[in-house]
C-alpha positions in Angstrom: 63.7 25.8 -36.5 67.1 24.2 -36.1 70.2 26.4 -36.5 72.7 26.2 -39.3 75.2 24.3 -37.2 72.7 21.5 -36.3 71.6 21.1 -39.9 75.2 21.0 -41.1 76.0 18.3 -38.5 73.1 16.2 -39.6 74.2 16.5 -43.3 77.7 15.3 -42.4 76.3 12.4 -40.3 74.0 11.2 -43.1 76.8 11.6 -45.6 79.0 9.3 -43.5 76.3 6.8 -43.2 75.8 6.9 -47.0 79.4 6.0 -47.6 79.0 2.9 -45.4 75.8 1.8 -47.0 77.2 2.4 -50.5 80.3 0.4 -49.7 78.3 -2.5 -48.3 76.1 -2.4 -51.4 79.2 -2.8 -53.6 80.6 -5.6 -51.5 77.3 -7.5 -51.6 77.1 -7.0 -55.4 80.6 -8.4 -55.8 79.7 -11.5 -53.7 76.4 -12.2 -55.5 78.1 -13.7 -58.5 80.2 -16.2 -56.7 77.3 -17.4 -54.3 74.9 -17.6 -57.2 77.3 -19.7 -59.3 77.7 -22.1 -56.3 73.9 -22.4 -56.0 73.3 -22.9 -59.7 76.1 -25.5 -59.8 74.5 -27.5 -57.1 71.0 -27.3 -58.5 71.3 -30.0 -61.3 72.7 -32.6 -58.9 69.9 -31.7 -56.3 67.3 -32.1 -59.0 68.7 -35.4 -60.3 69.0 -37.1 -56.9 65.5 -35.9 -55.9 63.9 -36.9 -59.1 65.6 -40.3 -59.0 64.5 -41.0 -55.5 60.9 -39.9 -56.2 60.7 -42.2 -59.2 62.3 -45.3 -57.5 61.1 -45.0 -53.9 57.4 -46.1 -54.5 58.7 -49.3 -56.1 61.4 -50.2 -53.6 60.8 -53.0 -51.1 59.1 -51.5 -48.0 61.8 -52.8 -45.7 64.8 -51.8 -47.8 65.4 -48.5 -46.2 63.9 -47.1 -42.9 64.1 -43.5 -44.2 61.6 -44.4 -46.8 58.8 -45.2 -44.3 56.0 -42.8 -43.7 55.1 -42.7 -39.9 51.4 -43.1 -39.1 51.4 -40.7 -36.2 53.3 -37.4 -36.2 54.6 -37.0 -32.7 58.0 -35.5 -33.2 59.0 -32.9 -35.9 62.3 -31.2 -36.8 62.3 -27.7 -38.3 65.5 -26.5 -39.9 65.6 -22.7 -40.1 68.3 -21.3 -42.4 69.2 -17.6 -41.9 72.2 -15.4 -42.1 74.9 -14.6 -39.5 74.6 -10.9 -40.1 71.8 -8.4 -40.4 71.3 -5.4 -42.6 69.5 -7.5 -45.2 66.0 -6.1 -45.0 63.3 -8.7 -44.2 65.5 -11.7 -45.3 65.8 -13.3 -41.9 62.5 -12.2 -40.4 60.6 -13.9 -43.3 62.2 -17.2 -42.6 61.9 -16.9 -38.8 58.2 -16.0 -38.9 57.4 -18.9 -41.3 59.4 -21.3 -39.1 57.6 -20.1 -36.0 54.2 -20.4 -37.7 55.0 -24.0 -38.7 56.1 -24.8 -35.2 52.9 -23.5 -33.7 50.9 -25.4 -36.3 52.6 -28.7 -35.5 52.4 -28.1 -31.7 48.7 -27.4 -32.0 48.4 -30.8 -33.7 50.0 -32.4 -30.6 53.6 -32.9 -32.0 56.8 -32.1 -30.2 58.8 -29.7 -32.3 62.6 -29.4 -32.3 64.6 -26.7 -34.1 67.9 -26.8 -36.0 69.2 -23.3 -36.3 71.5 -22.4 -39.2 72.9 -18.9 -38.8 73.4 -16.6 -35.8 70.1 -14.8 -36.4 68.1 -18.0 -36.1 70.1 -19.1 -33.0 69.6 -15.7 -31.3 65.9 -15.6 -32.3 65.0 -19.0 -30.8 67.3 -18.8 -27.8 65.7 -15.5 -26.8 62.3 -17.2 -26.9 63.5 -20.0 -24.7 63.8 -22.6 -27.5 67.1 -24.5 -27.3 68.1 -25.6 -30.8 69.1 -29.3 -31.0 71.6 -28.3 -33.8 73.4 -25.1 -34.4 75.6 -23.7 -37.2 77.1 -20.2 -37.0 79.7 -18.1 -38.8 79.4 -19.8 -42.2 76.1 -18.5 -43.7 77.8 -16.5 -46.4 80.1 -19.4 -47.4 78.6 -22.7 -46.3 80.5 -26.0 -46.6 79.2 -29.4 -47.5 80.5 -30.7 -44.2 77.7 -28.8 -42.4 75.0 -30.5 -44.4 76.6 -33.9 -43.8 76.8 -33.3 -40.1 73.1 -32.3 -39.9 71.9 -35.1 -42.1 73.9 -37.6 -40.0 71.8 -36.4 -37.0 68.5 -36.6 -38.9 69.0 -40.1 -40.4 69.3 -42.2 -37.2 66.7 -40.1 -35.4 64.1 -40.7 -38.2 65.0 -44.4 -38.4 64.9 -45.0 -34.6 62.6 -47.7 -33.3 61.2 -45.5 -30.5 60.6 -41.8 -30.2 61.7 -41.2 -33.8 61.4 -38.1 -35.8 58.3 -38.3 -37.9 58.7 -35.2 -40.1 61.6 -32.9 -41.2 61.1 -29.5 -42.8 63.7 -27.0 -44.1 62.7 -23.3 -44.2 64.9 -21.0 -46.3 64.9 -18.2 -48.8 65.4 -19.2 -52.5 67.4 -16.7 -54.6 65.0 -16.4 -57.5 67.3 -13.8 -59.1 69.8 -11.2 -57.9 67.0 -8.9 -56.8 64.3 -11.2 -55.5 64.1 -14.0 -52.9 61.1 -16.3 -52.3 60.4 -18.3 -49.2 60.6 -22.1 -49.5 59.2 -24.5 -46.9 60.4 -27.9 -48.0 59.3 -31.2 -46.5 62.4 -33.4 -46.6 61.1 -36.4 -44.7 58.9 -38.3 -45.4 59.8 -37.8 -49.1 57.4 -35.5 -50.9 56.3 -36.1 -54.5 57.1 -32.5 -55.3 60.3 -32.1 -57.3 62.9 -29.4 -56.8 61.8 -27.7 -60.0 58.3 -27.4 -58.6 59.4 -26.4 -55.1 61.6 -23.6 -56.4 59.0 -22.5 -59.0 61.3 -23.3 -62.0 58.5 -25.2 -63.8 54.9 -26.0 -63.1 53.8 -29.4 -61.9 53.6 -31.6 -64.9 51.5 -34.8 -65.5 53.5 -38.0 -65.1 53.3 -39.4 -68.6 55.2 -42.6 -67.6 52.8 -43.5 -64.8 51.0 -46.1 -66.9 54.2 -48.0 -67.4 55.1 -48.1 -63.7 51.7 -48.8 -62.2 49.6 -51.9 -63.0 46.5 -51.2 -65.2 44.0 -53.4 -67.0 45.9 -52.9 -70.2 49.6 -52.9 -69.2 51.5 -54.8 -66.5 53.5 -52.9 -63.9 57.0 -51.9 -64.8 60.0 -53.2 -62.8 63.2 -51.7 -61.4 66.4 -53.6 -61.0 68.8 -52.7 -58.1 72.5 -53.3 -58.2 73.9 -54.8 -56.0 70.6 -54.8 -54.0 67.7 -52.6 -53.1 68.9 -52.0 -49.5 72.3 -50.6 -50.6 70.9 -48.6 -53.5 68.1 -47.0 -51.5 70.3 -46.2 -48.5 72.9 -44.5 -50.7 70.2 -42.5 -52.5 68.5 -41.5 -49.2 71.7 -40.3 -47.7 72.7 -38.3 -50.8 69.2 -36.9 -50.8 69.5 -35.8 -47.2 73.0 -34.3 -47.7 71.7 -32.5 -50.8 68.6 -31.1 -49.3 70.4 -29.3 -46.5 73.4 -28.4 -48.6 71.3 -26.8 -51.4 69.2 -24.9 -48.8 72.4 -23.4 -47.3 73.9 -22.5 -50.7 70.6 -21.0 -52.0 70.2 -19.0 -48.8 73.7 -17.7 -49.1 73.0 -16.4 -52.6 69.7 -14.9 -51.4 71.4 -13.2 -48.5 73.8 -11.2 -50.7 71.0 -10.2 -53.0 68.8 -9.1 -50.1 71.7 -7.2 -48.5 72.5 -5.4 -51.8 68.8 -4.4 -52.1 68.7 -3.2 -48.5 71.9 -1.2 -48.8 70.8 0.3 -52.1 67.5 1.5 -50.5 69.5 2.9 -47.6 71.8 4.8 -49.9 68.9 6.2 -51.9 67.2 7.3 -48.7 70.4 8.9 -47.5 70.7 10.8 -50.8 67.1 12.0 -50.5 67.6 13.1 -46.9 70.8 15.0 -47.8 68.9 16.8 -50.6 66.1 17.7 -48.2 68.5 18.9 -45.4 70.5 20.9 -48.0 67.3 22.7 -49.0 66.5 23.4 -45.4 70.0 24.6 -44.7 69.9 27.0 -47.7 66.5 28.3 -46.6 67.7 28.9 -43.0 70.9 30.5 -44.3 69.0 32.8 -46.7 66.7 33.8 -43.8 69.6 34.6 -41.6 71.2 36.7 -44.3 68.0 38.5 -45.0 67.6 39.2 -41.3 71.1 40.6 -41.0 70.6 42.8 -44.1 67.3 44.1 -42.6 69.1 44.9 -39.3 71.9 46.7 -41.1 69.5 48.8 -43.2 67.4 49.6 -40.2 70.5 50.6 -38.2 71.8 52.8 -41.0 68.4 54.5 -41.3 68.3 55.2 -37.6 71.7 56.8 -37.7 70.7 59.1 -40.5 67.7 60.3 -38.5 
């Protein structure tokens, strides 16, 4: 049984820790609103560019844009893992890193060479420790990402995917989507080649819907195929759309992850604060029980000593 001094020291230690976790919870709660507003502000543009590209890409001339091509053999893959720079966010980072590592193993088992782009110190440290040197690194900006980061990464992706030899064949982005202030969901988005899945479907905002305009775009026995006009020309339009799509895919993932990070940290710190309160209550009960036992022992000794003197 620990003595009173040890128990009191543990209570003070847990109380100090609780003050820290409570403060971090309040800071994260204050940052959630700003980061969520940035993510929600970027979502309409991300959806618009993605939907526009999905609807026009199948009808663009095949040679109008190299980034539109689907490579027959998958020999080289890029996985972009988006994590935070700081910890104390529960399983926020480990979820992304486990999913990215699982994807890497899957592609390597299929015979592809996999490269990693690490966004956030946790991803950089995780892959570096395992002997994987990221081809691209971002650190120190996970809580407040900038558009320049996404432009820089997409400028690396575009020429590598369009290269004549040893080109990238697939590009994936793995990140946590801030479903709400209290919940984050893992997203594994295929950026290249372009997926037919819209942002609304990827993020779970809406269920996949039937394309009611398909009959007007595709030739059938009853209707001729629809046509799309490009101004000034298909090459310029599709290149502009593809670059905006790449910038957007990375930028939205960074913004969405930043919002999810604050929510995950607030949840983790709230749980830590609640656990600290419960531990303090338990230790206080133990302290009172030990103190009462010590008092009872002292009273018994006094009464016994007095009785012995009377005899």
